[in-house]
Phi, psi and omega in degrees: 000121183263140169253002170067020180290343181271003180255142169282166177308319179294317177300317182293321179297321181287324177298315178300318177308305185298317183293318180288324179300320180286315179298316185265353182056051177224174173249129179252138177281147172241157184232163181291158183291156176120202178299121193251357176068021181093004180240121166260316175229148181215143174238119185222059185295308185258321188229157176297128179059044176304314182219129178234137179247131178244122181261128178237107179216108182230144178297131176053035179271165177240178177299320181296321178300325181290314184295320178299316181295320180289331176297326179286321184290331187296329177292326180286328181289330176303320183289317185288325177050058182284152177288333179215137183231125184244138176249128174239127181217151180274002176287144173280130186238135175269170177305322177297317177299320182290327174297324177290324177294317180298323180294318178301313189262017180301139002254024191276333175269115186280333188206149176301342178284352175267013173243110183262108176263190185302317183296318184297313185292324178294323176303313179292328176295320177293321178299321184239072184303330183295335174290318178304314181306321182288342181249085189300325181295334181285297192280345179287344181244016180290159179295322179299319180290316180300321178297319181298317183291320184297324185267003171272200189270045172274090182294131180056025175275141178254165175298329180302313183295321178294331174288328173298314180298320177304316182295320180298317182301317182284346173267349184293136177243122178296151180212172180303335182292334183301304180293326178298312185291321182294318181299316179297316181298316183295323183274330184245348182071358171212155181212139168258114178266114182234171180160180182287162179303137166087001186275352176107030187287313180294321180298314181297311178305314186291326176297322182283327180298314187283339172294321180291320181297308191278326183259334184253356178078014186278143172279137181256141178223125181265116175275106188261328180255293179207180189292344174304327177305316185292320180297324184290342178238008176294128181259122183285349176291114188296339182284341183281119182272128175221142177237127179254142183228117185242096182277136181053048194296341174267000180071201182292314181220339185199165176278157178287172183301126181064008180285336177301317178296316181294322178298307184303313178308311184294319178296321179293327177296314181300314181304326185266358185275168183259326185235026180235141181229150179221123173249128175239151174229147177201167167272140190300322181292329178291320179297319182292318181297321181289331178294332181278339182267331191238114184294323182292328182287318184298324183280340186281143178268089178288132178272105194256143167240105188264124178278118179239117181297341179294338181271001176277120178288164178304322178298316175301313183296321181294318179295324177296311180300314181300315184297317177294326174287314184301315188265007176280168173256018181296142171309148182305319184299339178288313180295316175304328177297325175284339181280343184294118174058034177055042182301341184295338179294326179299334178279311182301320185267006185290134179302337184258014178318125180208127179307326178298317179300317181302316183292316182293327182277358179243009174286152182305313187293348178306326186285350184291332186246344186243124173295150181303320185293341182256006189301312180298320182295319179288325174301310178299321179301320181291329178281327180294326184223076183271058190299323187292341182293321186258338187300315186295313183299317183291324183274334189238346186245358177223160186267182185290330178293319179290323174302321181299321177295318174299318173299321179299315183290323178289331175288352172255015174103352181092343177220129181225102181243082183218157175305146180054035186295319182295328176295316180294317182294322179300316183290322181293323179300317182302315178299315179297314182294321180293314187278322185274318184248351181060041183236145171288151182219114187260167176302321179291325178300318181297319178297318178296319181294322177299318180296319181293317186276339185299133173101312182263319184259308188231154169247136176228148172210180184296344188252351182177177178222138178204165176285148183291333186218132176306335183296333178296318175304313182299315181298315185290326175295313175302320184296315181301316180294311187290337177259016173052048177243023176304309185302323175303315180291321174301316180289327181288321188309138181208020173221159182300315180302321179293317177301315176301317183295316185297310182298315187281325194253333186248308176298127180097353175290158181294143179075007177260121181296140183291344176306323181297335176296318180293322181294318177291323177304311182296320183292315184299317180300319178290320178294328185289338179300326182249351184226057189298131175211140178293334180298324175295319181295320176304312184298316175305315181292324177300320179297318179303308183296321178294320180272349180057034180251090184290346175295342177292341172308322179306330182276359185248020180299321180295317177305309182295327176293316180299320183296315181306315184282325184275312182027063174276097189295327178301335182259358191255358187303311179299317182297310178300320178300330180288331179292342178278001183288149189296340180300332185267002181305132175061021181278124181298320179294321183284328178294320179298315179299317183297318181294318179293324182293315183288323175299319184289320181295314186282339177283335178262104184300331185268001187295326177256088182264013182211155176299326181301313182297313179303316180296319171309308183302307183295320179294326180291316180295326183290316186284330183270311176191113185291339182298331181293337176290321170300321180295316182250005182304318180294327175293317179294325179296317176302318181299315180300311181298317183288323186255017185302314186295320180293318179303317181291315175301317178299317179293323176296312183297329187254013185278345182057040178060023179261110179300328185285321175300314178296318180303314181296323174297319179297316178296319179296318179293320177296323180290324174298316180295317179291323180299322183257011180050047176277126177253160177078012181281123183264110176251022185293330177295325176292315178299322177295316176301321181293318180298318182294321175292322176295324179296313179294324181292320180298325179288320179296318182297324180292324179289334181260021183303316185297313179298324174300318177298315178298324176297312177301320179295322183295319184287324176295316178296321172302318179292319175301316182295321179294322179293319179296324177295315181300315187294325182296312185287343173303325187288353172279351180291145184293141178293130179232000000 
């Protein structure tokens, strides 16, 4: 006997559809979630609205809620005027209750038999067991299934544990990993479910376990300590069905003594059996670490199903959030807070989306410390900084050398796409491991660490190395600050990318001493003496602006003198923009630099050899002091006249066959020509080239018409998905 509490409104609607289709031998149309205009299901073979079915199933609702909802529906039904009207509800109905429903829906419900209450639906489920099988959320939590599980070999499992499993089942959302894991299990008899922390490995494993127990008649045995538990209950009788579940089978970091051999022997036995199954879970980096420690593990071909959140569609992520909210016991005002202006999309689309965070933020006790009006903000804060997801693994499940590699990658910004990137990461890792942990770090160590981290923490390819999830960057940066090791990273830093990362991601964070900004300033200035780069000058000026310490300019006289001589405008745009900051207003050092810089630029006729250079220069002068244009305008004008042909040729050579880039250069050049009243400038070569490129682009676009259609279809699908998600979340609104 089902009470349907494990089903969402949409789940209940689909169950009703399947049962009535079978009972009435008809096909019923289904529609997307949301405002239905009085129609959940419809049959219209011969006439419009020949049969309409309305489904009523709400969490914690009462008979009065049902009556009130039907009164609202009655007005819609008058307009639809169906030949036959059926009500399906999860409420238990007495004959008297059905009479009242008929009275509310008069004259469209012809008979009490067109009102399906809880008992009627259960009767149909008994009548059509194949429908029961298809709705796993229903039968996995039935009393019959729970009794079957209880009386199999779940050693020391309590009813409380079964209730926990029941809670997981109703919140579970199917995803591509389900069929992948089942296919491996069916063909190999065992599967290893792996993935990063918090992605749902245990939940997926439990769903598959219980489907075999409930639908396949398998006895269940939970391996809680080591593989010897499984040996003790393994039945040699090939007709006996058993499914073994070993969660986190590698433990924190490694197997116990000789367990690698025992495990491999057991898996091989399972693999050759007819009625035995084995499901194991682990984190991918722990599996790779164990392969390095255990020769037998290294050589064994584990059949893996790796859960990767990148494969979760927006719809799957939305369904996970919806299920957790629908089945939560959160007060309604907390759910309403996420519904305001579709705020839930910011959770679904968050780069750090993680099922474990979704679960933790939808637990009842969350409201004890968070006001309802702040619920969405706190949800996003937890996604922005999901430290708990990575903290345990970082502190307890990897060694110092592996931590050094992670610190190396984060010190390069979390993504590093440059030639010989692995070589750079390796050298930085050696430096970090030596200075932070006082340990030697060899080339072999580096290869082992990459193997351990690949898949869960980092992704590598011939072109670069990056974190699997942006939240790892957030965690590591916060970890550095919280553990007061910012100074260590300033000392360790030895590349431009590391300096830029420290300034952008650590300096200025809350709880970071401003003194570190000055330490970084001195180190970068010293480094720049032998490794001159405009990016470092930008960084030095960023520190001045961040600290608002204008006195630091006195220490940059040599850098400013070098720029006066070098003045590569194409590399100076960011630096020049910084000089327009209000902190430098009326500053003698900056004013003197600008005069010397402009004198140097205007004396060198070839200094501005592109339209881009001239545009940078003019934009800077207009932002800094327009009077300087009048002072140096004649020299800039001469530059344009003398170098016009070269400017045009340079633009054409560097436009990368993009007519719009060239059109932009043409507009900039026309503005400069107009600004200085230059006459007789021939831009026909530019115009002709733009026309040729546009003609070629039009031809290319016609050849790519099919791709364009595919893209439009993709955009249309995205739009439809968003609308369906909005309609789905509408059902979370309280019944009024």
